[in-house]
C-alpha positions as CSV (number, residue, x, y, z in Angstrom):
1,M,13.0,21.3,14.2
2,K,11.7,17.6,12.8
3,R,13.2,17.0,9.5
4,T,10.5,14.8,7.1
5,L,11.3,13.7,3.7
6,V,8.2,15.5,1.7
7,S,9.4,19.2,3.3
8,K,11.7,20.1,0.1
9,Y,8.7,19.3,-1.9
10,R,5.9,20.9,-0.6
11,S,6.5,24.3,-1.9
12,N,4.0,23.1,-5.2
13,T,1.1,25.0,-4.9
14,Y,-2.0,22.6,-3.9
15,I,-5.2,24.3,-4.9
16,N,-7.9,22.4,-3.3
17,R,-9.0,18.7,-2.2
18,F,-9.8,17.6,-5.9
19,N,-6.4,17.2,-7.3
20,I,-6.0,20.1,-9.2
21,R,-2.6,21.9,-9.0
22,E,-0.6,24.6,-10.5
23,T,2.3,22.4,-10.5
24,P,2.9,18.7,-9.9
25,S,3.2,17.5,-6.3
26,I,4.4,14.4,-4.9
27,S,1.2,12.5,-5.7
28,D,1.9,13.0,-9.3
29,S,4.5,10.5,-9.0
30,F,1.5,8.1,-10.3
31,S,0.8,10.7,-13.3
32,R,3.3,10.2,-15.5
33,G,3.2,9.9,-19.4
34,K,4.2,6.8,-21.0
35,D,7.7,8.6,-22.2
36,S,8.6,8.5,-18.5
37,D,9.6,5.0,-17.7
38,N,11.5,5.4,-14.5
39,V,10.6,8.0,-11.5
40,L,14.3,8.6,-10.6
41,D,17.2,9.7,-13.0
42,R,20.9,8.8,-12.1
43,N,21.1,11.7,-9.7
44,N,18.2,10.5,-8.0
45,N,16.2,13.8,-8.9
46,I,12.3,13.5,-9.7
47,N,11.7,13.2,-13.4
48,S,9.5,15.4,-14.6
49,V,5.5,14.9,-15.5
50,N,5.1,14.4,-19.1
51,S,2.5,17.3,-19.9
52,N,2.0,15.9,-23.3
53,S,0.1,12.8,-22.5
54,N,-3.4,12.4,-23.9
55,S,-5.7,12.3,-21.1
56,N,-8.4,9.5,-21.5
57,N,-10.3,10.4,-18.2
58,S,-9.3,6.9,-17.0
59,L,-10.5,5.7,-13.8
60,A,-7.6,3.4,-13.3
61,K,-5.8,4.5,-10.1
62,P,-2.7,2.7,-8.3
63,I,-2.7,1.2,-5.3
64,S,-0.1,-0.7,-3.2
65,F,0.3,-3.3,-0.2
66,S,-0.5,-1.8,3.5
67,I,0.2,-3.2,6.8
68,P,-2.0,-3.1,10.0
69,E,-1.1,0.1,12.1
70,E,-0.8,-2.4,15.1
71,K,2.1,-4.3,13.5
72,I,4.3,-1.2,13.4
73,V,7.0,-1.3,16.0
74,T,6.2,1.3,19.1
75,T,9.5,1.0,20.6
76,N,11.5,3.9,21.3
77,I,13.6,4.5,17.9
78,H,16.9,5.1,20.1
79,T,16.2,2.1,22.1
80,L,15.6,0.1,19.0
81,I,18.7,1.5,17.1
82,K,20.7,0.4,20.2
83,N,19.4,-3.1,20.5
84,K,20.4,-3.8,16.7
85,I,23.3,-6.4,16.3
86,K,24.1,-6.2,12.6
87,I,24.0,-4.2,9.6
88,L,22.3,-6.5,7.3
89,S,19.8,-9.0,8.1
90,S,20.7,-12.7,7.4
91,L,17.2,-13.0,5.6
92,I,17.7,-12.6,1.8
93,P,14.9,-12.7,-0.5
94,G,15.1,-15.8,-3.1
95,K,17.5,-18.0,-1.1
96,I,15.4,-20.5,0.5
97,K,18.1,-21.4,3.3
98,T,17.7,-18.0,4.9
99,Y,13.9,-18.9,5.4
100,I,14.4,-20.1,9.0
101,Y,11.7,-18.0,11.0
102,N,8.6,-19.9,11.6
103,T,6.7,-17.3,13.7
104,E,5.7,-14.0,13.2
105,E,7.3,-12.9,16.3
106,D,10.8,-14.6,15.2
107,Y,10.6,-13.0,11.6
108,Y,9.9,-9.6,12.7
109,N,12.7,-9.7,15.4
110,E,15.0,-10.5,12.4
111,Y,14.4,-7.2,11.2
112,R,14.2,-5.3,14.7
113,Q,17.6,-6.4,15.3
114,S,19.3,-5.2,11.6
115,F,20.1,-2.2,10.2
116,F,19.2,-2.9,7.0
117,A,17.3,-6.0,5.1
118,T,17.5,-6.7,1.4
119,T,14.2,-6.6,-0.3
120,I,13.9,-6.8,-4.2
121,K,11.8,-7.1,-7.1
122,K,10.5,-10.5,-7.5
123,A,7.1,-11.4,-9.5
124,G,6.3,-7.8,-8.6
125,W,7.9,-4.6,-7.3
126,D,5.2,-4.1,-4.7
127,C,6.1,-6.4,-1.9
128,M,4.7,-7.3,1.7
129,R,8.5,-7.8,2.7
130,H,9.0,-3.9,1.8
131,Y,5.9,-3.0,4.8
132,E,7.5,-5.7,7.2
133,I,10.7,-4.4,6.9
134,I,10.0,-1.0,7.6
135,A,7.0,-1.9,10.1
136,N,9.8,-3.3,12.5
137,G,11.9,-0.4,12.4
138,C,14.5,-1.6,9.8
139,I,15.5,0.2,6.6
140,P,15.2,-1.8,3.4
141,Y,18.1,-2.0,0.9
142,F,16.2,-2.2,-2.4
143,P,19.0,-3.0,-5.2
144,N,17.5,-1.5,-8.7
145,I,14.7,0.2,-7.4
146,E,15.3,3.5,-9.5
147,K,14.1,0.9,-12.6
148,C,10.6,0.9,-10.6
149,P,7.6,1.9,-13.4
150,S,6.4,5.3,-12.1
151,H,2.8,4.4,-11.5
152,T,3.7,1.2,-9.3
153,M,4.1,2.3,-5.4
154,P,4.1,5.9,-4.2
155,L,7.1,8.2,-5.3
156,P,8.0,9.4,-1.6
157,L,8.4,5.7,-1.0
158,K,10.8,4.9,-3.6
159,I,12.6,8.1,-2.9
160,L,13.0,6.7,0.7
161,F,14.1,3.4,-1.1
162,V,16.9,5.5,-2.7
163,K,18.1,7.3,0.6
164,G,18.3,4.0,2.1
165,N,20.5,2.3,-0.7
166,A,22.9,5.3,-0.1
167,L,22.9,4.8,3.6
168,F,23.5,1.4,3.5
169,K,26.6,1.6,1.0
170,Q,28.0,4.5,3.2
171,F,27.7,1.7,6.5
172,I,29.3,-0.8,4.4
173,N,32.0,1.3,3.7
174,S,32.6,2.6,7.3
175,Q,32.7,-1.2,8.1
176,R,35.4,-2.0,5.7
177,E,34.4,-5.6,5.7
178,S,31.8,-7.6,3.5
179,P,27.8,-6.9,3.8
180,G,25.9,-8.7,6.5
181,V,28.8,-8.8,9.1
182,K,27.5,-8.8,12.6
183,S,30.3,-6.3,13.8
184,I,28.9,-2.7,14.3
185,E,31.7,-1.2,16.3
186,H,33.4,0.8,13.1
187,L,30.2,2.9,12.9
188,T,30.5,6.7,13.7
189,A,28.0,9.0,15.6
190,D,27.1,10.5,12.4
191,D,26.2,7.0,10.8
192,I,23.7,6.8,13.6
193,N,22.2,9.9,13.5
194,Q,21.8,9.7,9.6
195,Y,20.2,6.3,10.2
196,T,17.9,7.9,13.0
197,I,16.6,10.6,10.8
198,L,16.2,8.2,8.0
199,L,14.1,5.6,9.9
200,N,12.1,8.2,11.3
201,D,11.0,9.3,8.1
202,F,10.5,5.8,7.0
203,L,8.0,5.1,9.8
204,D,6.7,8.4,9.6
205,Y,5.8,8.1,5.8
206,M,4.0,4.6,6.9
207,R,1.9,5.9,9.5
208,E,0.4,8.6,7.5
209,N,0.2,6.9,4.2
210,L,0.6,2.9,4.3
211,T,-1.7,1.4,6.9
212,T,-4.6,-0.7,5.8
213,N,-6.8,2.3,7.4
214,K,-5.0,4.7,5.1
215,I,-5.3,2.8,2.1
216,A,-9.3,2.4,2.7
217,K,-9.5,6.0,2.9
218,Y,-7.5,6.5,-0.1
219,I,-9.9,4.4,-2.0
220,L,-12.7,6.3,-0.8
221,E,-11.1,9.5,-1.4
222,S,-10.7,8.8,-5.0
223,F,-14.7,9.1,-5.2
224,S,-14.2,12.8,-5.1
225,R,-11.1,13.2,-6.9
226,R,-10.7,14.3,-10.7
227,V,-8.3,12.8,-12.7
228,N,-5.3,15.1,-13.3
229,P,-5.8,16.6,-16.7
230,V,-2.3,15.8,-17.3
231,S,-2.5,12.4,-16.8
232,H,-4.0,8.8,-17.3
233,V,-4.4,7.8,-14.1
234,A,-5.6,9.5,-10.5
235,S,-3.0,10.3,-7.8
236,F,-1.9,8.5,-4.7
237,P,-2.5,10.5,-1.3
238,Q,0.0,13.3,-0.7
239,D,-0.4,14.9,2.2
240,K,-0.9,13.5,5.8
241,E,-4.7,15.1,5.9
242,S,-7.2,12.0,6.4
243,F,-10.2,11.5,4.7
244,P,-13.1,12.3,6.6
245,L,-15.6,9.0,6.2
246,G,-19.0,9.6,5.6
247,K,-18.2,13.1,4.6
248,E,-17.6,13.2,1.1
249,K,-19.8,15.7,-1.4
250,M,-22.4,14.7,-4.3
251,G,-20.7,15.6,-7.2
252,K,-21.0,15.8,-11.0
253,D,-20.8,12.2,-11.4
254,G,-23.2,11.3,-8.7
255,V,-20.8,10.2,-6.1
256,R,-22.8,9.0,-3.1
257,D,-22.4,11.1,0.1
258,N,-22.5,9.6,3.4
259,I,-20.9,6.4,2.4
260,S,-21.8,4.1,5.7
261,R,-22.1,0.4,4.3
262,V,-19.8,-1.4,2.0
263,L,-19.9,-4.9,0.5
264,Y,-16.7,-6.7,-0.1
265,L,-17.1,-9.5,-2.8
266,S,-14.8,-12.4,-3.3
267,A,-15.0,-15.5,-5.5
268,D,-12.1,-17.0,-4.0
269,V,-11.4,-16.3,-0.5
270,S,-7.9,-17.9,-0.5
271,P,-4.9,-15.6,0.7
272,D,-4.7,-12.5,-1.0
273,Y,-2.3,-9.7,0.2
274,L,-4.1,-6.5,-1.4
275,R,-7.6,-8.2,-1.2
276,C,-7.0,-9.4,2.8
277,L,-5.4,-6.2,4.1
278,T,-7.4,-3.8,2.0
279,L,-10.5,-5.5,3.7
280,H,-8.7,-5.2,7.3
281,G,-8.7,-1.1,6.5
282,F,-12.4,-1.3,5.6
283,K,-13.2,-3.2,8.8
284,V,-11.2,-0.7,10.9
285,N,-13.1,2.1,9.2
286,F,-16.6,0.9,9.1
287,G,-16.9,-2.2,11.6
288,E,-19.7,-4.7,10.7
289,N,-21.0,-2.4,8.1
290,C,-18.3,-3.2,5.9
291,H,-19.4,-6.7,5.0
292,D,-17.2,-9.2,3.7
293,Y,-19.0,-12.2,1.6
294,P,-18.1,-14.8,1.4
295,K,-16.3,-14.2,4.8
296,V,-12.4,-14.1,4.5
297,P,-12.1,-16.6,7.3
298,H,-8.2,-16.2,8.1
299,I,-8.2,-12.2,8.8
300,Y,-10.6,-13.3,11.9
301,K,-9.2,-14.6,15.0
302,S,-9.9,-18.3,15.1
303,N,-8.7,-21.6,17.2
304,S,-9.8,-23.7,14.4
305,I,-7.6,-22.4,11.6
306,N,-4.2,-23.3,10.9
307,Y,-2.6,-19.9,10.0
308,K,1.0,-21.0,9.8
309,G,0.0,-23.3,7.1
310,L,-1.3,-20.5,4.9
311,Y,0.5,-18.7,2.5
312,G,3.6,-16.8,3.7
313,K,2.9,-18.9,7.0
314,G,0.0,-16.4,7.5
315,I,2.3,-13.7,8.8
316,T,1.2,-10.0,8.8
317,Y,-2.3,-10.4,7.2
318,T,-4.0,-13.0,9.5
319,N,-5.5,-13.6,12.8
320,L,-6.1,-9.8,12.9
321,L,-10.0,-9.0,13.6
322,D,-12.8,-10.1,16.0
323,N,-15.5,-12.2,14.8
324,S,-17.8,-9.6,15.9
325,L,-16.9,-7.7,12.9
326,H,-18.7,-10.1,10.6
327,N,-22.5,-9.9,10.8
328,D,-23.2,-13.6,9.4
329,T,-27.1,-12.9,9.0
330,L,-26.2,-10.5,6.4
331,D,-25.0,-13.5,4.5
332,N,-28.4,-15.1,4.1
333,R,-29.9,-12.2,2.5
334,I,-27.2,-11.0,0.2
335,E,-29.2,-10.9,-3.1
336,D,-32.0,-8.9,-1.3
337,D,-29.9,-6.4,-0.2
338,I,-28.1,-5.9,-3.6
339,K,-31.6,-5.4,-5.0
340,N,-32.5,-2.8,-2.2
341,K,-29.2,-1.0,-2.7
342,Y,-28.6,-1.7,1.2
343,Y,-25.1,-1.1,0.7
344,D,-23.7,2.3,-0.5
345,I,-20.7,1.0,-2.6
346,I,-19.5,-2.6,-3.7
347,I,-15.9,-3.5,-4.1
348,Y,-14.4,-6.7,-5.6
349,G,-11.3,-7.4,-3.7
350,S,-9.7,-9.2,-6.6
351,Y,-11.9,-9.0,-9.5
352,H,-9.4,-11.6,-11.5
353,R,-10.4,-14.1,-9.3
354,G,-14.2,-13.5,-9.8
355,M,-17.1,-11.4,-9.6
356,P,-20.2,-12.7,-8.1
357,Y,-23.3,-11.2,-8.5
358,Y,-22.1,-8.5,-11.2
359,D,-24.9,-8.8,-13.5
360,L,-27.3,-8.0,-10.9
361,I,-25.0,-5.4,-9.2
362,C,-24.7,-3.4,-12.4
363,S,-28.6,-3.5,-13.0
364,V,-29.0,-1.6,-9.4
365,Y,-25.7,0.4,-9.0
366,K,-24.2,3.3,-10.7
367,A,-21.0,2.4,-12.7
368,N,-19.0,4.3,-10.7
369,E,-20.5,2.7,-7.3
370,I,-18.5,-0.6,-8.4
371,I,-14.8,-0.7,-7.6
372,L,-12.5,-3.5,-8.5
373,L,-9.1,-4.2,-6.9
374,C,-6.1,-6.0,-8.6
375,G,-3.5,-7.1,-6.6
376,D,-1.7,-9.5,-9.1
377,D,1.9,-9.5,-9.9
378,I,3.2,-8.0,-13.1
379,H,0.8,-9.2,-15.9
380,N,-1.3,-7.6,-18.8
381,C,-3.7,-6.2,-16.8
382,N,-7.2,-5.5,-18.5
383,Y,-8.4,-2.7,-16.3
384,K,-9.0,-0.4,-19.1
385,S,-12.0,-2.8,-20.2
386,W,-13.6,-2.1,-16.8
387,T,-12.7,1.9,-16.4
388,D,-14.7,1.9,-20.0
389,K,-17.5,0.6,-18.3
390,G,-17.2,3.5,-16.0
391,H,-15.6,1.4,-12.7
392,H,-13.0,2.3,-10.6
393,V,-10.3,0.1,-11.0
394,F,-7.0,0.1,-8.6
395,V,-4.2,-2.1,-9.5
396,R,-1.2,-2.9,-7.7
397,E,1.4,-3.2,-10.4
398,L,-0.3,-0.6,-12.8
399,V,1.6,0.2,-16.3
400,I,0.1,2.8,-18.3
């Protein structure tokens, strides 16, 4: 029988798709009150939801980075593990001298040949490195993950990180040598078995929840959700069920049914992980019917772009889409299409960087048909001023 991370928590009653539950579920990891700063106690138990928090029916929601599904390793897991040559990756975040990889393939291979790789909180808790490590069949070692705020990153992922930390320490103890040593002959069959199970859990959770496609669906699903009555924010996706695009029902809040066209707006098209990867997810779901304006050039395939010269050497988030997925003719009629409500919903991919056509859009669209994304590092986000207007705001480093 396949062992999964979430099985022990699925006894919580899930009443319907509208996030109404008799007892808190995993998705309530993003729905804790202000008194619950951390998601895990010292024994790695889930802290209880603070039921005394006062609901303000906020439309602020958590969101995380994601990864294109095609970037996730497809090698048989036993073959992958057999080919590993060191316990801990030589690439250490913050130590520039270890940043020796100039191509995506070399960078990914470093993780594939390592049992564990260090990742840390830098300017934000959520980091692309977490996802790149997992996608390449490696388990993250994430010191101090227990201190991560409760609304940042999905709780099941944080629980996996804690399990990964414990297994890493077990591996180091079995080595009887310092972390990072390449010799692996001291590992036992039980060590490898535990590693295989946990790596499977990481990869399963990623495929089911953390691909760009799934994050786009999560955003759309939020249109048909009510805010948990004990929370200030809506919940992150909790199960394997995919949201059926174009089939959401018209609710009391006037949510549109049959969403088929999306306008994805930017004021600045320079690299932004959340904006670029979430856009990729909408493109996967809608094709050219998700129109990015202006065009975000580096997510498309091109012979004229120096991808390596972009932020992070362009790894993971660039050179992904065929140019046929952008309909250039729509650029010439953008204002008319807004006035005629050609698009069903509007998304600002990075609202702190600017919100083109905002006044015009507000004169045509309902407030809750406008979505704002914030992928910035830790900061004093002004999301409340926008949720008060009735917009949906998704914040990567969300603090309530």
